[in-house]
C-alpha positions as CSV (number, residue, x, y, z in Angstrom):
1,M,82.3,82.2,81.7
2,A,84.9,79.5,82.4
3,M,88.4,80.8,81.9
4,R,91.7,79.0,81.2
5,V,94.8,80.8,82.5
6,L,98.4,79.9,81.7
7,V,101.0,81.1,84.3
8,L,104.6,81.2,83.1
9,G,107.1,80.7,85.9
10,A,104.2,79.4,88.0
11,A,106.3,77.6,90.6
12,G,108.4,80.6,91.7
13,D,107.7,82.9,94.7
14,M,105.7,85.5,92.7
15,G,104.1,83.1,90.2
16,S,102.9,80.7,92.8
17,R,101.2,83.6,94.7
18,A,99.4,84.6,91.5
19,V,98.4,80.9,91.0
20,R,96.9,80.7,94.5
21,E,94.9,83.9,93.9
22,L,93.6,82.6,90.6
23,A,92.6,79.3,92.2
24,R,90.2,81.2,94.5
25,E,88.1,82.3,91.5
26,A,85.1,80.3,90.4
27,S,85.4,81.7,86.9
28,V,88.9,80.1,86.5
29,D,88.3,76.6,85.2
30,E,91.9,75.6,84.6
31,I,95.4,76.9,85.4
32,G,98.4,75.9,83.5
33,L,101.5,75.7,85.6
34,A,104.3,76.3,83.1
35,D,107.7,76.0,84.7
36,R,111.1,74.5,84.1
37,N,111.0,73.1,87.6
38,V,108.5,70.3,87.0
39,A,108.7,68.9,90.6
40,A,107.8,72.3,92.1
41,A,105.0,72.8,89.6
42,Q,103.6,69.3,90.6
43,A,103.9,70.2,94.3
44,L,102.0,73.4,93.7
45,A,99.3,71.6,91.7
46,A,98.8,69.2,94.6
47,E,97.9,72.1,96.9
48,L,95.1,73.3,94.7
49,P,91.6,72.0,94.2
50,S,91.7,68.7,92.3
51,G,91.6,69.1,88.6
52,R,92.1,72.9,88.5
53,A,95.8,73.0,87.8
54,R,97.9,71.3,85.2
55,P,101.7,71.2,85.5
56,M,103.5,71.9,82.2
57,P,107.2,71.5,81.8
58,L,108.6,74.5,79.9
59,D,112.0,75.7,79.0
60,A,111.3,79.3,78.0
61,R,114.7,79.6,76.2
62,D,113.1,77.4,73.5
63,A,111.0,79.9,71.4
64,S,109.1,77.1,69.6
65,A,108.2,75.5,73.0
66,L,107.1,78.8,74.3
67,R,104.8,79.5,71.4
68,S,103.3,76.0,71.7
69,A,102.7,76.4,75.4
70,L,100.8,79.6,74.9
71,A,98.5,78.4,72.2
72,G,94.8,77.9,73.1
73,W,94.7,79.7,76.5
74,D,92.3,82.6,77.3
75,V,95.1,84.6,78.9
76,A,98.8,84.2,79.9
77,A,100.3,85.7,83.0
78,S,104.1,85.8,83.2
79,A,106.2,85.7,86.3
80,L,109.1,84.4,84.2
81,G,112.1,86.3,85.3
82,P,114.7,87.6,84.8
83,F,112.7,89.7,82.4
84,Y,115.7,91.1,80.6
85,L,116.0,87.6,79.2
86,F,112.4,86.5,78.8
87,E,110.0,89.4,78.4
88,A,110.4,90.2,74.7
89,P,110.4,86.5,73.6
90,A,107.3,85.8,75.7
91,V,105.5,88.9,74.3
92,R,106.3,87.8,70.7
93,A,105.0,84.3,71.4
94,A,101.8,85.6,72.9
95,I,101.2,87.9,69.9
96,Q,101.9,85.0,67.5
97,A,99.5,82.8,69.5
98,G,96.8,85.5,69.7
99,V,96.6,85.2,73.5
100,P,96.2,88.3,75.8
101,Y,99.3,88.6,78.0
102,V,100.3,90.3,81.2
103,S,103.6,90.1,83.0
104,L,105.5,91.3,86.1
105,C,108.3,92.8,83.9
106,D,110.4,95.0,86.2
107,D,113.5,95.6,83.9
108,H,113.4,99.0,82.1
109,D,115.2,97.7,78.9
110,A,112.9,94.6,78.7
111,A,109.8,96.9,79.0
112,Q,111.2,99.1,76.2
113,A,111.7,96.0,74.0
114,A,108.1,94.9,74.7
115,L,106.7,98.3,74.0
116,A,108.5,98.2,70.6
117,L,106.2,95.3,69.7
118,H,103.1,97.5,70.1
119,P,102.4,97.9,66.3
120,T,102.4,94.2,65.7
121,A,100.2,93.5,68.7
122,R,97.7,96.2,67.7
123,E,97.6,94.9,64.2
124,R,96.8,91.4,65.4
125,G,94.3,92.6,68.0
126,V,96.2,91.2,71.0
127,T,96.3,93.1,74.3
128,V,99.6,92.9,76.1
129,V,100.4,94.5,79.5
130,T,104.0,94.7,80.5
131,G,104.8,95.3,84.2
132,M,101.7,94.6,86.4
133,G,103.1,93.6,89.8
134,W,104.4,95.6,92.7
135,T,106.8,97.9,91.0
136,P,106.0,98.5,88.3
137,G,102.3,97.8,88.4
138,L,100.8,98.8,91.8
139,S,103.2,101.8,91.8
140,N,101.9,102.9,88.4
141,L,98.3,102.7,89.4
142,L,99.0,104.6,92.7
143,A,100.8,107.3,90.7
144,R,97.9,107.6,88.3
145,R,95.4,107.7,91.1
146,A,97.4,110.5,92.9
147,A,97.7,112.4,89.6
148,G,94.0,112.2,89.1
149,L,93.5,114.1,92.4
150,L,95.3,117.1,90.9
151,D,94.3,119.5,88.2
152,R,97.7,119.1,86.7
153,A,100.5,116.6,87.6
154,L,104.1,117.9,87.2
155,R,106.4,115.6,89.2
156,V,106.1,111.9,90.0
157,R,108.5,110.4,92.5
158,I,108.2,106.7,93.2
159,A,110.3,104.7,95.7
160,W,110.2,101.2,96.9
161,A,111.8,99.5,99.8
162,G,112.1,95.8,100.7
163,A,113.8,93.4,103.0
164,A,116.2,90.7,101.6
165,S,114.2,88.1,103.6
166,D,111.0,89.0,101.8
167,S,111.9,87.0,98.7
168,K,114.2,84.1,98.1
169,G,113.8,83.7,94.4
170,Y,116.9,83.4,92.1
171,A,115.2,85.7,89.5
172,V,114.9,88.4,92.2
173,I,118.7,88.2,92.8
174,L,119.4,88.6,89.0
175,H,117.0,91.5,88.8
176,T,118.7,93.3,91.7
177,M,122.0,93.0,90.0
178,H,120.6,94.2,86.7
179,M,118.8,97.2,88.0
180,L,122.0,98.4,89.8
181,T,124.3,98.0,86.8
182,G,125.5,100.9,84.7
183,Q,123.3,103.8,83.7
184,V,119.5,103.7,84.3
185,P,116.7,105.9,82.9
186,T,115.0,108.7,84.7
187,F,112.7,111.5,83.3
188,R,113.5,115.1,84.2
189,D,113.0,118.5,82.5
190,R,110.5,116.7,80.1
191,R,113.1,114.4,78.6
192,Y,114.7,111.0,79.3
193,V,118.2,111.0,80.7
194,L,120.5,108.3,82.0
195,V,121.9,108.5,85.6
196,P,124.3,106.1,87.4
197,A,122.5,103.3,89.2
198,G,122.7,103.8,92.9
199,S,123.0,107.6,92.6
200,E,121.2,110.5,94.3
201,P,120.3,108.6,97.5
202,E,117.7,109.9,99.9
203,V,116.0,108.6,103.0
204,L,112.2,108.2,102.9
205,P,109.5,107.2,105.4
206,F,107.8,104.0,104.5
207,P,104.9,102.4,106.5
208,E,105.9,100.5,109.6
209,P,107.6,98.1,110.2
210,L,109.9,99.3,107.3
211,G,110.2,102.9,108.6
212,Q,113.1,105.1,107.3
213,V,114.9,103.5,104.3
214,K,117.6,104.9,102.1
215,V,116.7,104.6,98.4
216,A,118.6,105.6,95.2
217,H,118.0,105.5,91.4
218,V,117.6,101.9,90.0
219,G,116.6,100.6,86.6
220,H,112.8,100.1,86.6
221,P,110.3,100.8,83.9
222,E,108.2,103.6,85.5
223,P,110.3,106.6,84.2
224,V,110.0,105.0,80.8
225,T,106.2,104.5,80.8
226,L,104.5,107.1,83.0
227,P,105.4,110.1,80.9
228,R,103.5,108.6,78.0
229,S,100.3,108.5,80.1
230,L,100.6,111.8,82.0
231,P,100.8,114.6,79.4
232,G,102.6,117.6,80.7
233,V,104.5,115.8,83.4
234,E,108.1,117.2,83.9
235,E,109.7,114.6,86.1
236,V,109.3,110.9,86.8
237,S,111.9,109.2,89.0
238,L,112.2,105.7,90.5
239,R,114.3,104.9,93.5
240,G,114.7,101.7,95.4
241,G,116.6,100.2,98.3
242,L,116.8,97.4,100.8
243,S,116.0,97.9,104.5
244,E,119.3,96.2,105.3
245,A,121.8,99.1,104.7
246,F,124.8,96.7,104.4
247,L,123.1,94.7,101.6
248,N,122.3,98.0,99.8
249,W,126.0,98.8,99.8
250,L,127.1,95.3,98.9
251,A,124.7,95.0,95.9
252,T,125.9,98.4,94.6
253,A,129.5,97.6,95.1
254,L,129.2,94.3,93.2
255,A,127.4,96.0,90.3
256,R,130.0,98.9,90.1
257,G,132.8,96.3,90.2
258,G,131.8,95.3,86.7
259,L,130.8,91.7,87.6
260,T,127.2,92.2,86.5
261,R,127.6,93.7,83.0
262,S,126.7,90.5,81.1
263,A,123.9,88.0,81.5
264,R,126.6,85.3,82.1
265,G,128.2,87.4,84.8
266,K,124.9,88.0,86.6
267,A,124.2,84.2,86.5
268,L,127.5,83.3,87.9
269,L,127.3,85.8,90.7
270,G,123.7,85.0,91.4
271,S,124.6,81.3,91.8
272,T,127.2,82.3,94.3
273,V,125.0,84.7,96.3
274,K,121.9,82.4,96.5
275,P,123.3,79.9,99.0
276,L,124.3,82.8,101.2
277,L,120.8,84.3,101.5
278,P,119.8,82.6,104.8
279,L,122.9,84.2,106.4
280,L,122.4,87.6,104.7
281,E,118.8,87.7,105.7
282,R,119.8,87.8,109.4
283,I,121.4,91.2,108.9
284,G,118.0,93.0,108.9
285,P,115.9,93.8,112.0
286,A,113.8,90.9,113.2
287,G,110.2,90.9,112.0
288,A,110.8,93.4,109.2
289,S,110.3,91.1,106.2
290,F,108.1,93.5,104.4
291,S,108.1,95.5,101.2
292,G,106.6,98.9,100.6
293,L,105.9,101.8,98.2
294,H,106.2,105.6,98.7
295,V,104.6,107.5,95.8
296,V,104.5,111.3,95.6
297,V,102.9,113.3,92.9
298,E,103.3,117.1,92.9
299,G,101.4,119.5,90.7
300,V,98.6,122.1,90.8
301,L,95.2,121.9,92.5
302,R,92.8,124.9,92.3
303,E,95.7,127.0,91.1
304,K,97.9,126.1,94.1
305,P,101.0,124.0,94.3
306,T,99.9,120.7,95.9
307,R,101.4,117.3,96.8
308,V,99.7,114.0,97.0
309,T,101.4,111.1,98.8
310,V,100.2,107.5,98.9
311,R,101.9,104.5,100.4
312,A,101.6,100.7,100.6
313,I,103.0,97.9,102.7
314,G,102.9,94.1,102.5
315,H,104.9,91.0,101.7
316,M,106.5,91.1,98.3
317,A,104.7,88.0,97.0
318,D,101.3,89.6,97.9
319,L,102.2,93.0,96.5
320,T,103.4,91.4,93.3
321,G,101.4,88.2,92.7
322,V,97.9,89.6,93.5
323,P,98.0,92.4,90.9
324,L,99.2,90.0,88.3
325,A,96.3,87.7,89.0
326,V,93.7,90.5,89.0
327,A,95.0,91.8,85.7
328,A,94.9,88.3,84.2
329,L,91.3,88.0,85.3
330,L,90.4,91.3,83.6
331,L,92.2,90.4,80.4
332,G,90.9,86.8,80.3
333,S,87.3,87.9,80.8
334,G,87.5,90.6,78.1
335,E,86.7,93.3,80.7
336,A,90.1,94.9,79.8
337,R,90.9,95.0,76.1
338,L,93.1,97.5,74.3
339,P,95.1,95.9,71.5
340,G,98.8,96.7,71.5
341,V,101.5,96.6,74.1
342,H,100.9,98.9,77.1
343,A,102.1,99.7,80.6
344,P,99.4,99.2,83.3
345,E,98.6,103.0,83.6
346,A,97.8,103.4,79.9
347,P,94.6,105.3,79.4
348,G,91.7,103.1,78.3
349,L,93.2,99.9,79.7
350,F,92.3,99.6,83.4
351,D,90.1,101.6,85.6
352,A,92.8,102.4,88.2
353,D,90.5,103.2,91.0
354,A,88.5,100.0,90.5
355,V,91.6,97.9,90.3
356,L,93.0,99.4,93.5
357,R,89.7,98.8,95.3
358,N,89.8,95.2,94.1
359,L,93.4,94.8,95.4
360,A,92.4,96.3,98.7
361,G,89.5,93.8,98.9
362,R,92.1,91.0,98.5
363,G,94.1,92.1,101.5
364,L,96.7,94.5,100.1
365,S,97.4,97.4,102.6
366,L,97.0,100.6,100.6
367,E,97.0,103.9,102.6
368,E,94.6,106.6,101.7
369,P,96.1,109.5,99.7
370,V,97.4,112.4,101.8
371,I,96.9,115.8,100.0
372,E,98.8,118.8,101.2
373,A,99.2,122.3,99.9
374,L,102.9,123.2,99.3
375,R,104.3,126.5,100.5
376,D,103.4,129.3,98.1
377,R,105.7,132.2,97.1
378,A,104.6,134.1,100.2
379,G,105.7,131.3,102.5
380,A,102.3,130.1,103.6
381,P,102.4,126.8,105.5
382,A,101.2,123.5,104.1
383,S,97.8,122.3,105.2
384,P,97.5,118.4,105.1
385,A,94.2,116.7,104.4
386,R,93.2,113.1,103.7
387,R,90.9,112.0,100.9
């Protein structure tokens, strides 16, 4: 079946990676490249097989233009950040147009706004998936896979690490400021609580070449969505950090200085920081332009306390854009259909194991889960095993 896919924010770092992945698919007959940067969209179209891609100028701040752009496509995939500005309007437009929709939404408040539209989407029979990229997205599916290896999951601890040189997008700068501003959600003792962004730091081992990276609480959707899909879970936390320690400190200091509390403030600061990125990128170790995930789920297996750890490594554009493309293919073909607004781990939406195998087959580096028994009350040592 021929499929027509519209990609919002198609010319950016993450959107263009999704476009290139979609262009490899024989089932994709046409790709709409919707972007405010018309020249970049035209340049991207020129890289793809003739006639497959159609550049479409779009200012997503115009709600009417957004609805018109979405109409008639088999599926829409959004890399249109920052999502705290664009996710809710895009979801509304997709519901009104009756078009299945999937996004990279990585802002916790934007995800909550999208999930609030669930009743309308369900009533109109439209499937919407918010947050199907690297984190959230791949992180959620890895957590769900790890939880599935236990009889009962109790604690989910997700962390990401990345290098500043692994993405040069303006939207990524704005997102970094947003997720480090103010209070951010976490889930502990079976309830949602707010904690200061950048608090409770810890150092975790990520796959090489990232290695040891300090991470702290940041504002991402996973603590908001995963408790809905994992009944009985007591804790879900999300931490993140840059491999360049100085940039971690700088980003946190700017956010705590009050300069990022408004969208206007973020935009002004982002415009100032963007020209400095080539210089700032030199701060990190040479050759370490990678991003990674460290996912731990603790619970009970055969009546014993057990931990499952799974990690991933790659370039941010691959870790982010490829899951978006795969989800768009599943939605556009009708293989995944669950009317309403959902996070990617929602039961009945995706087969997590099948999607992870698909992603591994497309070159993403996903480590096999490591299962280890935790020390019991008698102090028995852990016994690691791989599955």
